[in-house]
C-alpha positions as CSV (number, residue, x, y, z in Angstrom):
1,X,-28.8,31.6,-15.6
2,X,-26.6,29.1,-13.9
3,X,-23.7,30.5,-12.0
4,X,-20.3,29.7,-13.4
5,X,-18.3,27.3,-11.3
6,X,-15.5,29.0,-9.4
7,X,-12.1,28.1,-10.8
8,X,-10.4,25.5,-8.7
9,X,-7.3,26.8,-7.1
10,X,-3.9,25.1,-7.4
11,X,-2.7,22.9,-4.5
12,X,-0.4,25.2,-2.6
13,X,2.4,22.7,-1.9
14,X,2.8,22.0,-5.6
15,X,2.5,25.7,-6.6
16,X,5.2,26.9,-4.2
17,X,7.6,24.2,-5.2
18,X,7.1,25.0,-8.9
19,X,7.5,28.7,-8.3
20,X,10.7,28.3,-6.4
21,X,12.1,25.9,-8.9
22,X,11.5,28.4,-11.7
23,X,13.2,31.1,-9.6
24,X,16.2,28.9,-9.0
25,X,16.6,28.3,-12.8
26,X,16.4,32.0,-13.4
27,X,19.1,32.6,-10.8
28,X,21.3,29.8,-12.3
29,X,21.1,31.5,-15.6
30,X,22.1,34.8,-14.1
31,X,24.9,33.4,-11.9
32,X,26.3,30.6,-14.1
33,X,25.0,31.3,-17.6
34,X,23.1,28.0,-17.8
35,X,19.8,26.7,-16.4
36,X,21.5,23.4,-15.5
37,X,24.7,24.2,-13.6
38,X,26.7,21.3,-12.0
39,X,25.3,22.4,-8.7
40,X,22.1,24.4,-8.3
41,X,22.9,26.0,-5.0
42,X,19.6,27.8,-4.5
43,X,17.5,24.7,-5.0
44,X,19.7,22.7,-2.7
45,X,19.5,25.4,-0.1
46,X,15.8,25.8,-0.2
47,X,15.0,22.1,-0.2
48,X,17.3,21.7,2.8
49,X,15.5,24.5,4.7
50,X,12.1,23.0,4.0
51,X,13.2,19.8,5.7
52,X,14.7,21.6,8.7
53,X,11.9,24.1,9.1
54,X,9.1,21.4,9.0
55,X,10.9,19.3,11.5
56,X,11.5,22.3,13.8
57,X,7.8,23.2,13.4
58,X,6.8,19.7,14.6
59,X,9.2,19.9,17.6
60,X,8.2,23.4,18.7
61,X,4.5,23.6,18.0
62,X,4.8,26.2,15.2
63,X,2.2,26.2,12.5
64,X,3.6,23.7,9.9
65,X,1.7,25.2,6.9
66,X,3.0,28.7,7.7
67,X,6.6,27.4,8.2
68,X,6.6,25.1,5.1
69,X,5.2,27.8,2.8
70,X,7.7,30.3,4.2
71,X,10.6,27.9,3.7
72,X,9.7,27.3,0.1
73,X,9.3,31.0,-0.7
74,X,11.9,32.7,1.6
75,X,14.4,33.2,-1.2
76,X,11.9,33.5,-4.1
77,X,13.1,37.1,-4.7
78,X,16.8,36.6,-4.1
79,X,17.3,38.7,-7.2
80,X,16.3,41.7,-5.1
81,X,19.5,41.4,-3.0
82,X,19.4,42.6,0.6
83,X,15.7,43.6,0.0
84,X,14.8,40.0,-0.9
85,X,13.0,39.3,2.4
86,X,10.6,42.2,2.0
87,X,10.1,41.4,-1.7
88,X,9.6,37.8,-1.0
89,X,7.0,38.6,1.6
90,X,5.2,40.7,-1.0
91,X,5.4,37.8,-3.5
92,X,3.8,35.5,-0.9
93,X,1.0,37.9,-0.3
94,X,0.2,38.0,-4.1
95,X,0.9,34.4,-4.9
96,X,-0.6,32.4,-2.2
97,X,-4.2,33.7,-2.7
98,X,-4.0,32.0,-6.1
99,X,-3.6,28.7,-4.4
100,X,-5.7,26.8,-1.9
101,X,-3.4,28.0,1.0
102,X,-5.5,29.0,4.0
103,X,-6.1,32.7,3.5
104,X,-6.0,33.5,7.2
105,X,-2.4,32.2,7.4
106,X,-1.0,34.2,4.4
107,X,0.1,37.2,6.4
108,X,1.9,35.0,8.9
109,X,3.9,33.4,6.0
110,X,4.8,36.9,4.7
111,X,5.9,37.9,8.2
112,X,8.2,34.9,8.6
113,X,9.8,35.5,5.2
114,X,10.3,39.2,6.0
115,X,12.0,38.3,9.3
116,X,14.6,35.8,7.9
117,X,17.4,38.2,7.0
118,X,20.8,38.2,8.7
119,X,23.4,35.7,9.7
120,X,23.0,36.7,13.3
121,X,20.7,38.8,15.4
122,X,21.2,41.5,18.0
123,X,17.6,41.1,19.2
124,X,15.7,37.8,19.0
125,X,12.5,37.5,16.9
126,X,9.3,37.1,18.9
127,X,7.0,35.3,16.4
128,X,7.4,31.5,16.6
129,X,7.1,30.8,12.9
130,X,9.6,33.5,12.2
131,X,12.0,32.0,14.8
132,X,11.7,28.6,13.2
133,X,12.3,29.8,9.7
134,X,15.2,31.9,10.8
135,X,16.8,29.0,12.7
136,X,16.3,26.6,9.8
137,X,17.8,29.0,7.3
138,X,20.9,29.6,9.4
139,X,21.5,25.9,10.4
140,X,22.5,25.2,6.8
141,X,25.2,27.8,7.0
142,X,27.2,26.6,10.0
143,X,27.6,22.8,9.5
144,X,28.9,20.3,7.0
145,X,26.0,21.3,4.7
146,X,27.6,24.7,4.3
147,X,30.9,23.1,3.3
148,X,29.3,21.2,0.4
149,X,27.2,24.2,-0.6
150,X,30.4,26.3,-0.8
151,X,32.3,23.7,-2.8
152,X,29.4,23.0,-5.2
153,X,28.9,26.7,-5.8
154,X,32.6,27.4,-6.4
155,X,32.8,24.5,-8.9
156,X,29.6,25.7,-10.7
157,X,31.3,29.1,-11.1
158,X,34.3,27.4,-12.6
159,X,36.6,28.9,-10.1
160,X,39.8,27.0,-9.5
161,X,40.2,26.1,-5.8
162,X,42.8,24.2,-3.8
163,X,42.3,22.3,-0.6
164,X,44.2,25.1,1.2
165,X,41.6,27.6,-0.1
166,X,38.7,25.6,1.4
167,X,40.5,25.2,4.7
168,X,41.3,28.9,4.8
169,X,37.7,29.8,4.1
170,X,36.4,27.5,6.8
171,X,38.8,28.8,9.4
172,X,37.9,32.5,8.7
173,X,34.2,32.0,9.0
174,X,34.3,33.5,12.6
175,X,30.7,35.0,12.2
176,X,29.3,31.5,12.8
177,X,29.7,31.7,16.6
178,X,27.3,34.7,16.4
179,X,24.9,32.6,14.4
180,X,24.9,29.8,17.0
181,X,24.3,32.3,19.8
182,X,21.4,33.8,17.8
183,X,19.3,30.6,17.6
184,X,15.9,30.9,19.0
185,X,14.5,27.4,19.5
186,X,16.0,24.8,21.8
187,X,16.4,22.1,19.1
188,X,18.1,24.5,16.8
189,X,20.5,25.7,19.5
190,X,21.5,22.2,20.3
191,X,22.0,21.3,16.6
192,X,23.8,24.5,15.9
193,X,26.4,23.9,18.5
194,X,27.0,20.3,17.3
195,X,27.2,21.5,13.7
196,X,29.7,24.2,14.4
197,X,31.9,21.6,16.3
198,X,31.7,19.3,13.3
199,X,32.5,22.1,10.9
200,X,35.6,23.2,12.8
201,X,36.7,19.6,13.4
202,X,36.5,18.9,9.6
203,X,39.2,21.5,8.9
204,X,41.5,20.2,11.6
205,X,41.2,16.6,10.4
206,X,41.5,17.6,6.7
207,X,44.7,19.6,7.4
208,X,46.1,16.7,9.5
209,X,45.5,14.3,6.6
210,X,47.1,16.7,4.1
211,X,50.2,17.1,6.4
212,X,50.4,13.3,6.9
213,X,50.0,13.7,10.6
214,X,48.1,10.4,10.8
215,X,51.3,8.6,9.7
216,X,53.0,9.3,13.0
């Protein structure tokens, strides 16, 4: 008898993207009551993190496969709330073996996902891939990217907002200084400082325009 051919495993990059897209659609239905909201925050967030994380991996020498897979899957179980890092890590352990992702790297992906929780840290992470994923995830929350994510999310929820509301929200995000101080990698620290300056400057310039200060 001839042996049956082993079933070819799915390409992991395609598989993780499809899995994450499906998760964002489910989240959109829960949050907005539609699979196609005006702004799909989760998808925008995750795709942003993939770009940042892969660039940081190249700049720091972190394993790109581990970082990229972790970036795609880090919020795959956002429905689990504060426990989503651990549940996301478990998802990665179960899902990635079904793809052609290198088996020896799967636990490292799970570890990076499990470590990404928190807007700032009291103690730094020690694993490089975890550091890179954490930094990438938080960079999107302290710059102009965060502003558009906030606005898009609020509009998708149908919440009425004024310019004053956005300025007030921006000025009260005092936790961001802790986020900047918590960055692990040199490129992320530099970018975080610049992003926070741009973020704060935006509210000053916007308020000045609304007050007509530029007419003086």
